[in-house]
Legacy VTK file of the C-alpha trace (Angstrom):
# vtk DataFile Version 3.0
C-alpha trace
ASCII
DATASET POLYDATA
POINTS 54 float
-14.165 15.787 -13.382
-15.336 15.295 -9.824
-14.116 17.270 -6.827
-12.353 14.312 -5.186
-10.196 13.707 -8.261
-9.298 17.405 -8.517
-8.295 17.512 -4.841
-6.159 14.376 -5.173
-4.394 15.709 -8.275
-3.834 19.098 -6.632
-2.449 17.468 -3.500
-0.127 15.253 -5.548
1.108 18.258 -7.541
1.810 20.221 -4.355
3.602 17.234 -2.844
5.837 16.830 -5.895
6.533 20.573 -5.980
7.502 20.537 -2.295
9.726 17.468 -2.741
11.556 19.056 -5.663
11.987 22.520 -4.146
12.603 21.536 -0.503
14.228 18.075 -0.461
15.943 18.409 2.942
12.803 19.609 4.701
10.778 16.912 2.913
13.132 14.227 4.187
12.786 15.591 7.708
9.016 15.495 7.496
9.034 11.934 6.148
11.410 10.832 8.908
9.137 12.466 11.482
6.093 10.652 10.102
7.948 7.329 10.087
9.051 7.860 13.696
5.490 8.736 14.713
4.172 5.554 13.058
6.913 3.474 14.699
6.099 4.902 18.129
2.406 4.199 17.584
3.077 0.616 16.524
5.289 0.040 19.572
2.557 1.416 21.829
-0.010 -0.952 20.306
2.376 -3.901 20.671
3.010 -3.008 24.311
-0.731 -2.750 24.942
-1.467 -6.131 23.349
1.374 -7.835 25.226
0.122 -6.366 28.509
-3.442 -7.514 27.850
-2.487 -11.099 26.986
0.339 -11.551 29.495
-1.581 -10.137 32.409
LINES 1 55
54 0 1 2 3 4 5 6 7 8 9 10 11 12 13 14 15 16 17 18 19 20 21 22 23 24 25 26 27 28 29 30 31 32 33 34 35 36 37 38 39 40 41 42 43 44 45 46 47 48 49 50 51 52 53
């Protein structure tokens, strides 16, 4: 078994453990990540609009 596969399986196991034992905190983290991605996408959209609209 290669190292990459072991790391992926370990990470997945830790993620599942955290989701099961700390569901409220997990939801908060996921919401934070989604908000961060949304903010980043809005920034890119604003940049592209500014470039093409002068």
